[in-house]
A tleap script that builds the chain and sets N, CA, C and O, in Angstrom:
source leaprc.protein.ff14SB
mol = sequence {
  NMET ALA LYS SER GLY LEU LYS VAL LEU ALA
  ALA GLY LEU VAL GLY ILE ALA ALA GLY ILE
  GLY ILE GLY ILE LEU ILE ALA PRO SER LYS
  GLY SER ARG THR ARG LYS ARG LEU LYS LYS
  GLN PHE LEU ASP LEU ALA ASP MET VAL GLU
  ASP ASN ILE SER GLY THR VAL ASN SER VAL
  LYS SER ALA PHE SER ALA ASP ILE GLU LYS
  PRO VAL GLU PRO VAL GLU ASP GLU THR GLY
  ALA LYS PRO GLU GLU GLU GLU CLYS
}
set mol.1.N position { 93.544 89.532 107.247 }
set mol.1.CA position { 92.588 90.885 107.698 }
set mol.1.C position { 93.095 92.066 106.599 }
set mol.1.O position { 92.334 92.964 106.240 }
set mol.2.N position { 94.091 91.977 106.253 }
set mol.2.CA position { 94.663 93.212 105.797 }
set mol.2.C position { 94.399 93.251 104.467 }
set mol.2.O position { 94.040 94.262 103.863 }
set mol.3.N position { 94.608 91.908 103.880 }
set mol.3.CA position { 94.108 91.831 102.519 }
set mol.3.C position { 92.862 91.893 101.987 }
set mol.3.O position { 92.564 92.377 100.894 }
set mol.4.N position { 92.050 91.329 102.882 }
set mol.4.CA position { 90.455 91.718 102.826 }
set mol.4.C position { 90.095 93.076 102.750 }
set mol.4.O position { 89.224 93.368 101.930 }
set mol.5.N position { 90.680 94.125 103.564 }
set mol.5.CA position { 90.560 95.248 103.824 }
set mol.5.C position { 90.971 96.077 102.614 }
set mol.5.O position { 90.461 97.189 102.481 }
set mol.6.N position { 92.043 95.530 101.527 }
set mol.6.CA position { 92.677 95.975 100.754 }
set mol.6.C position { 91.416 95.944 99.543 }
set mol.6.O position { 91.130 96.834 98.742 }
set mol.7.N position { 90.939 94.921 99.680 }
set mol.7.CA position { 90.232 94.207 98.322 }
set mol.7.C position { 88.951 94.955 98.744 }
set mol.7.O position { 88.296 95.327 97.770 }
set mol.8.N position { 88.465 95.246 99.849 }
set mol.8.CA position { 87.387 96.189 99.951 }
set mol.8.C position { 87.422 97.960 99.400 }
set mol.8.O position { 86.606 98.670 98.813 }
set mol.9.N position { 88.843 98.183 99.953 }
set mol.9.CA position { 89.098 99.547 99.296 }
set mol.9.C position { 89.325 99.647 97.655 }
set mol.9.O position { 89.000 100.671 97.055 }
set mol.10.N position { 89.817 98.685 97.080 }
set mol.10.CA position { 90.099 98.701 95.652 }
set mol.10.C position { 88.467 98.390 95.222 }
set mol.10.O position { 88.129 99.185 94.345 }
set mol.11.N position { 87.414 97.491 95.584 }
set mol.11.CA position { 86.066 97.630 94.972 }
set mol.11.C position { 85.433 98.887 95.334 }
set mol.11.O position { 84.607 99.390 94.571 }
set mol.12.N position { 85.712 99.368 96.299 }
set mol.12.CA position { 84.715 100.951 96.786 }
set mol.12.C position { 85.617 101.708 95.750 }
set mol.12.O position { 84.923 102.537 95.160 }
set mol.13.N position { 87.264 101.718 95.206 }
set mol.13.CA position { 87.784 102.659 94.417 }
set mol.13.C position { 86.951 102.560 92.826 }
set mol.13.O position { 86.456 103.505 92.213 }
set mol.14.N position { 86.988 101.124 92.418 }
set mol.14.CA position { 86.463 100.781 91.255 }
set mol.14.C position { 85.072 101.213 91.113 }
set mol.14.O position { 84.736 101.717 90.041 }
set mol.15.N position { 84.213 101.078 92.067 }
set mol.15.CA position { 82.838 101.212 91.890 }
set mol.15.C position { 82.827 102.866 92.216 }
set mol.15.O position { 82.061 103.181 91.305 }
set mol.16.N position { 83.014 103.618 92.609 }
set mol.16.CA position { 82.945 105.174 92.470 }
set mol.16.C position { 83.760 105.869 91.070 }
set mol.16.O position { 83.253 106.742 90.365 }
set mol.17.N position { 85.056 105.297 90.868 }
set mol.17.CA position { 85.317 105.397 89.394 }
set mol.17.C position { 84.378 105.254 88.469 }
set mol.17.O position { 83.996 106.111 87.672 }
set mol.18.N position { 83.925 103.898 88.611 }
set mol.18.CA position { 82.959 103.561 87.537 }
set mol.18.C position { 81.437 104.360 87.660 }
set mol.18.O position { 80.627 104.344 86.733 }
set mol.19.N position { 81.278 104.819 88.517 }
set mol.19.CA position { 80.027 105.410 88.622 }
set mol.19.C position { 80.593 107.190 88.105 }
set mol.19.O position { 79.819 107.832 87.393 }
set mol.20.N position { 81.743 107.735 88.471 }
set mol.20.CA position { 81.920 108.799 87.790 }
set mol.20.C position { 81.643 108.766 86.245 }
set mol.20.O position { 80.886 109.511 85.622 }
set mol.21.N position { 82.392 107.774 85.774 }
set mol.21.CA position { 82.481 107.728 84.449 }
set mol.21.C position { 81.247 107.596 83.685 }
set mol.21.O position { 80.815 108.283 82.760 }
set mol.22.N position { 80.758 106.543 84.280 }
set mol.22.CA position { 79.085 106.454 83.472 }
set mol.22.C position { 78.365 107.972 83.669 }
set mol.22.O position { 77.657 108.531 82.830 }
set mol.23.N position { 78.659 108.382 84.728 }
set mol.23.CA position { 77.730 109.765 85.038 }
set mol.23.C position { 78.106 110.757 84.332 }
set mol.23.O position { 77.314 111.693 84.215 }
set mol.24.N position { 78.988 110.802 83.885 }
set mol.24.CA position { 79.679 111.791 83.025 }
set mol.24.C position { 79.366 111.293 81.373 }
set mol.24.O position { 78.933 112.074 80.527 }
set mol.25.N position { 79.604 110.187 81.171 }
set mol.25.CA position { 79.124 110.027 79.612 }
set mol.25.C position { 77.644 110.155 79.261 }
set mol.25.O position { 77.324 110.652 78.181 }
set mol.26.N position { 76.890 109.802 79.982 }
set mol.26.CA position { 75.427 110.001 79.519 }
set mol.26.C position { 75.013 111.378 80.086 }
set mol.26.O position { 73.807 111.627 80.099 }
set mol.27.N position { 75.953 112.373 80.594 }
set mol.27.CA position { 75.478 113.928 80.665 }
set mol.27.C position { 75.488 114.351 79.370 }
set mol.27.O position { 76.230 113.945 78.475 }
set mol.28.N position { 74.552 115.264 79.296 }
set mol.28.CA position { 74.824 115.882 77.758 }
set mol.28.C position { 76.141 116.977 77.713 }
set mol.28.O position { 76.328 117.987 78.392 }
set mol.29.N position { 76.759 116.521 76.913 }
set mol.29.CA position { 78.087 117.754 76.671 }
set mol.29.C position { 78.621 117.112 75.504 }
set mol.29.O position { 78.268 116.060 74.971 }
set mol.30.N position { 80.004 118.339 75.035 }
set mol.30.CA position { 80.571 118.063 73.928 }
set mol.30.C position { 81.553 116.927 74.208 }
set mol.30.O position { 82.166 116.833 75.271 }
set mol.31.N position { 81.654 116.168 73.307 }
set mol.31.CA position { 82.779 114.905 73.471 }
set mol.31.C position { 83.969 115.327 74.104 }
set mol.31.O position { 84.554 114.725 75.005 }
set mol.32.N position { 84.313 116.460 73.551 }
set mol.32.CA position { 85.626 117.016 74.113 }
set mol.32.C position { 85.599 117.734 75.639 }
set mol.32.O position { 86.675 117.815 76.231 }
set mol.33.N position { 84.632 118.147 76.146 }
set mol.33.CA position { 84.611 118.666 77.060 }
set mol.33.C position { 84.113 117.499 77.945 }
set mol.33.O position { 84.158 117.653 79.166 }
set mol.34.N position { 83.723 116.544 77.515 }
set mol.34.CA position { 83.233 115.554 78.707 }
set mol.34.C position { 84.672 114.681 78.749 }
set mol.34.O position { 84.835 114.009 79.767 }
set mol.35.N position { 85.656 114.639 77.797 }
set mol.35.CA position { 86.972 113.951 77.663 }
set mol.35.C position { 87.528 114.822 78.839 }
set mol.35.O position { 87.756 114.246 79.902 }
set mol.36.N position { 87.711 115.862 78.756 }
set mol.36.CA position { 88.791 116.731 79.615 }
set mol.36.C position { 88.233 116.630 81.199 }
set mol.36.O position { 89.041 116.759 82.118 }
set mol.37.N position { 86.937 116.413 81.442 }
set mol.37.CA position { 86.187 116.433 82.790 }
set mol.37.C position { 86.633 114.785 83.376 }
set mol.37.O position { 86.961 114.487 84.525 }
set mol.38.N position { 86.524 113.936 82.252 }
set mol.38.CA position { 86.935 112.592 82.763 }
set mol.38.C position { 88.484 112.443 83.000 }
set mol.38.O position { 88.915 111.744 83.917 }
set mol.39.N position { 89.128 112.985 82.317 }
set mol.39.CA position { 90.689 113.279 82.462 }
set mol.39.C position { 91.163 113.528 83.935 }
set mol.39.O position { 91.891 112.912 84.714 }
set mol.40.N position { 90.367 114.815 83.992 }
set mol.40.CA position { 90.333 115.594 85.529 }
set mol.40.C position { 90.013 114.932 86.761 }
set mol.40.O position { 90.440 115.075 87.906 }
set mol.41.N position { 89.199 114.211 86.273 }
set mol.41.CA position { 88.487 113.462 87.712 }
set mol.41.C position { 88.948 112.050 87.809 }
set mol.41.O position { 88.557 111.364 88.753 }
set mol.42.N position { 89.799 111.531 86.849 }
set mol.42.CA position { 90.583 110.569 86.948 }
set mol.42.C position { 91.676 111.014 87.688 }
set mol.42.O position { 91.859 110.593 88.830 }
set mol.43.N position { 92.311 111.698 87.242 }
set mol.43.CA position { 93.561 112.446 87.983 }
set mol.43.C position { 93.689 112.621 89.637 }
set mol.43.O position { 94.440 112.219 90.526 }
set mol.44.N position { 92.518 113.451 89.515 }
set mol.44.CA position { 91.802 113.584 91.216 }
set mol.44.C position { 91.948 112.156 91.615 }
set mol.44.O position { 93.019 111.764 92.080 }
set mol.45.N position { 91.099 111.488 91.487 }
set mol.45.CA position { 91.141 109.966 92.070 }
set mol.45.C position { 92.491 109.157 92.096 }
set mol.45.O position { 92.825 108.459 93.054 }
set mol.46.N position { 93.261 109.327 90.904 }
set mol.46.CA position { 94.645 108.765 91.187 }
set mol.46.C position { 95.483 109.368 92.169 }
set mol.46.O position { 96.421 108.739 92.659 }
set mol.47.N position { 95.186 110.666 92.529 }
set mol.47.CA position { 96.273 111.362 93.464 }
set mol.47.C position { 95.326 111.176 94.669 }
set mol.47.O position { 95.842 111.517 95.733 }
set mol.48.N position { 94.294 110.799 94.734 }
set mol.48.CA position { 93.734 110.574 95.931 }
set mol.48.C position { 94.030 108.943 96.646 }
set mol.48.O position { 94.104 108.580 97.820 }
set mol.49.N position { 94.114 108.435 95.757 }
set mol.49.CA position { 94.525 106.877 95.753 }
set mol.49.C position { 95.962 107.126 96.277 }
set mol.49.O position { 96.050 106.717 97.435 }
set mol.50.N position { 97.205 107.702 95.778 }
set mol.50.CA position { 98.027 107.846 95.746 }
set mol.50.C position { 98.319 108.477 97.415 }
set mol.50.O position { 99.126 108.126 98.276 }
set mol.51.N position { 97.526 109.285 97.397 }
set mol.51.CA position { 98.226 109.696 99.059 }
set mol.51.C position { 97.585 108.605 100.044 }
set mol.51.O position { 98.156 108.362 101.107 }
set mol.52.N position { 96.417 107.958 99.696 }
set mol.52.CA position { 96.099 107.176 100.783 }
set mol.52.C position { 97.073 106.010 100.796 }
set mol.52.O position { 97.402 105.610 101.913 }
set mol.53.N position { 97.603 105.382 99.701 }
set mol.53.CA position { 98.469 104.427 99.463 }
set mol.53.C position { 99.932 104.851 100.686 }
set mol.53.O position { 100.216 104.173 101.673 }
set mol.54.N position { 100.666 106.154 100.227 }
set mol.54.CA position { 101.360 106.445 100.829 }
set mol.54.C position { 101.101 106.687 102.125 }
set mol.54.O position { 102.121 106.671 102.815 }
set mol.55.N position { 100.329 106.855 102.572 }
set mol.55.CA position { 99.799 107.487 104.393 }
set mol.55.C position { 100.131 106.005 104.701 }
set mol.55.O position { 101.095 105.672 105.391 }
set mol.56.N position { 99.097 104.988 104.029 }
set mol.56.CA position { 99.094 103.554 104.591 }
set mol.56.C position { 100.436 103.118 104.971 }
set mol.56.O position { 100.782 102.631 106.047 }
set mol.57.N position { 101.344 103.431 103.643 }
set mol.57.CA position { 102.831 102.967 103.676 }
set mol.57.C position { 103.655 103.457 104.835 }
set mol.57.O position { 104.312 102.765 105.612 }
set mol.58.N position { 103.480 105.058 104.823 }
set mol.58.CA position { 104.265 105.421 106.027 }
set mol.58.C position { 103.960 104.910 107.420 }
set mol.58.O position { 104.757 104.434 108.228 }
set mol.59.N position { 102.473 105.122 107.567 }
set mol.59.CA position { 102.177 104.395 109.218 }
set mol.59.C position { 102.446 103.123 109.181 }
set mol.59.O position { 102.543 102.637 110.308 }
set mol.60.N position { 102.684 102.022 107.880 }
set mol.60.CA position { 103.104 100.639 108.419 }
set mol.60.C position { 104.704 100.531 108.503 }
set mol.60.O position { 105.229 99.569 109.064 }
set mol.61.N position { 105.526 101.662 107.862 }
set mol.61.CA position { 107.307 101.989 108.261 }
set mol.61.C position { 107.335 102.636 109.435 }
set mol.61.O position { 108.439 102.414 109.931 }
set mol.62.N position { 106.521 103.506 110.326 }
set mol.62.CA position { 106.720 103.966 111.304 }
set mol.62.C position { 106.380 102.802 112.448 }
set mol.62.O position { 107.087 102.705 113.451 }
set mol.63.N position { 105.409 102.059 112.249 }
set mol.63.CA position { 104.830 100.979 113.189 }
set mol.63.C position { 106.103 99.928 113.327 }
set mol.63.O position { 106.507 99.482 114.400 }
set mol.64.N position { 106.716 99.588 111.870 }
set mol.64.CA position { 107.823 98.694 112.175 }
set mol.64.C position { 109.235 99.227 112.879 }
set mol.64.O position { 109.982 98.609 113.638 }
set mol.65.N position { 109.330 100.382 112.443 }
set mol.65.CA position { 110.747 101.029 112.939 }
set mol.65.C position { 110.434 101.460 114.465 }
set mol.65.O position { 111.365 101.541 115.267 }
set mol.66.N position { 109.490 101.654 114.736 }
set mol.66.CA position { 109.148 101.967 116.582 }
set mol.66.C position { 109.513 100.539 117.255 }
set mol.66.O position { 110.040 100.445 118.364 }
set mol.67.N position { 109.120 99.313 116.340 }
set mol.67.CA position { 109.339 98.107 117.082 }
set mol.67.C position { 110.832 97.699 117.527 }
set mol.67.O position { 111.327 97.337 118.594 }
set mol.68.N position { 111.368 97.943 116.114 }
set mol.68.CA position { 112.684 97.941 115.877 }
set mol.68.C position { 113.720 98.485 116.473 }
set mol.68.O position { 114.825 97.962 116.616 }
set mol.69.N position { 113.271 99.876 116.943 }
set mol.69.CA position { 114.206 100.744 118.017 }
set mol.69.C position { 113.842 100.405 119.334 }
set mol.69.O position { 114.446 101.021 120.212 }
set mol.70.N position { 112.919 99.494 119.722 }
set mol.70.CA position { 112.819 99.111 121.113 }
set mol.70.C position { 113.877 98.227 121.550 }
set mol.70.O position { 114.318 97.308 120.860 }
set mol.71.N position { 114.234 98.498 122.597 }
set mol.71.CA position { 115.384 97.411 123.429 }
set mol.71.C position { 114.621 96.093 123.969 }
set mol.71.O position { 113.592 95.911 124.619 }
set mol.72.N position { 115.609 95.259 123.395 }
set mol.72.CA position { 115.231 93.781 123.621 }
set mol.72.C position { 115.509 93.799 124.691 }
set mol.72.O position { 116.484 94.458 125.052 }
set mol.73.N position { 114.562 92.901 125.802 }
set mol.73.CA position { 114.705 92.815 127.431 }
set mol.73.C position { 115.504 91.228 127.060 }
set mol.73.O position { 115.425 90.479 126.086 }
set mol.74.N position { 116.215 91.173 128.241 }
set mol.74.CA position { 116.496 89.793 128.162 }
set mol.74.C position { 115.776 88.565 128.958 }
set mol.74.O position { 115.364 88.845 130.083 }
set mol.75.N position { 115.625 87.525 128.592 }
set mol.75.CA position { 114.726 86.604 128.834 }
set mol.75.C position { 115.260 85.335 129.803 }
set mol.75.O position { 115.990 84.393 129.495 }
set mol.76.N position { 114.709 85.618 130.922 }
set mol.76.CA position { 115.112 84.505 131.742 }
set mol.76.C position { 115.080 83.121 131.477 }
set mol.76.O position { 114.318 82.860 130.545 }
set mol.77.N position { 115.748 81.960 132.065 }
set mol.77.CA position { 115.722 80.845 131.152 }
set mol.77.C position { 114.661 80.112 132.841 }
set mol.77.O position { 114.137 80.765 133.744 }
set mol.78.N position { 114.717 78.684 132.652 }
set mol.78.CA position { 113.634 78.051 133.501 }
set mol.78.C position { 114.384 78.034 135.011 }
set mol.78.O position { 113.814 77.599 136.013 }
set mol.79.N position { 115.494 78.475 135.013 }
set mol.79.CA position { 116.269 78.716 136.482 }
set mol.79.C position { 116.012 80.066 137.076 }
set mol.79.O position { 116.091 80.286 138.285 }
set mol.80.N position { 115.709 80.933 136.198 }
set mol.80.CA position { 115.591 82.500 136.843 }
set mol.80.C position { 116.883 83.055 136.296 }
set mol.80.O position { 116.892 84.280 136.416 }
set mol.81.N position { 117.837 82.638 135.807 }
set mol.81.CA position { 118.956 83.067 135.347 }
set mol.81.C position { 118.945 83.807 134.153 }
set mol.81.O position { 118.616 83.197 133.136 }
set mol.82.N position { 119.281 85.177 134.055 }
set mol.82.CA position { 119.759 85.577 132.592 }
set mol.82.C position { 120.842 85.041 131.853 }
set mol.82.O position { 121.649 84.180 132.205 }
set mol.83.N position { 120.761 85.634 130.825 }
set mol.83.CA position { 121.967 84.772 129.931 }
set mol.83.C position { 123.251 85.457 130.205 }
set mol.83.O position { 124.301 84.832 130.053 }
set mol.84.N position { 123.252 87.072 130.716 }
set mol.84.CA position { 124.495 87.206 131.216 }
set mol.84.C position { 125.161 86.758 132.707 }
set mol.84.O position { 126.259 87.150 133.102 }
set mol.85.N position { 124.461 86.057 133.280 }
set mol.85.CA position { 124.688 85.646 134.621 }
set mol.85.C position { 125.073 84.184 134.443 }
set mol.85.O position { 125.573 83.626 135.420 }
set mol.86.N position { 124.919 83.553 133.413 }
set mol.86.CA position { 125.404 82.025 133.059 }
set mol.86.C position { 126.642 82.138 133.131 }
set mol.86.O position { 127.132 83.173 132.679 }
set mol.87.N position { 127.670 80.946 133.813 }
set mol.87.CA position { 128.716 80.724 133.576 }
set mol.87.C position { 129.129 79.681 132.127 }
set mol.87.O position { 128.441 78.766 131.674 }
set mol.88.N position { 130.225 80.089 131.713 }
set mol.88.CA position { 130.865 79.795 130.504 }
set mol.88.C position { 131.633 78.848 130.933 }
set mol.88.O position { 132.403 78.279 130.158 }
savepdb mol mol.pdb
quit
């Protein structure tokens, strides 16, 4: 499920970038101004993607660290004895 969600996110971002690029390229402006606008919008989009990715990574890290820090409960065997109670 996570892989399909990432594919959808990537496809959406590519679509947004393509739409912005085409819209700017067909808009009547000087070439130098158009290139500057494209560069600025591309950098803004890259920052947005970086923020989203780092936020996702941080949430995954915190989820895993929360699970790691939880104490492990001893499991009873079929007889009902906990591992510490067993005779050696």
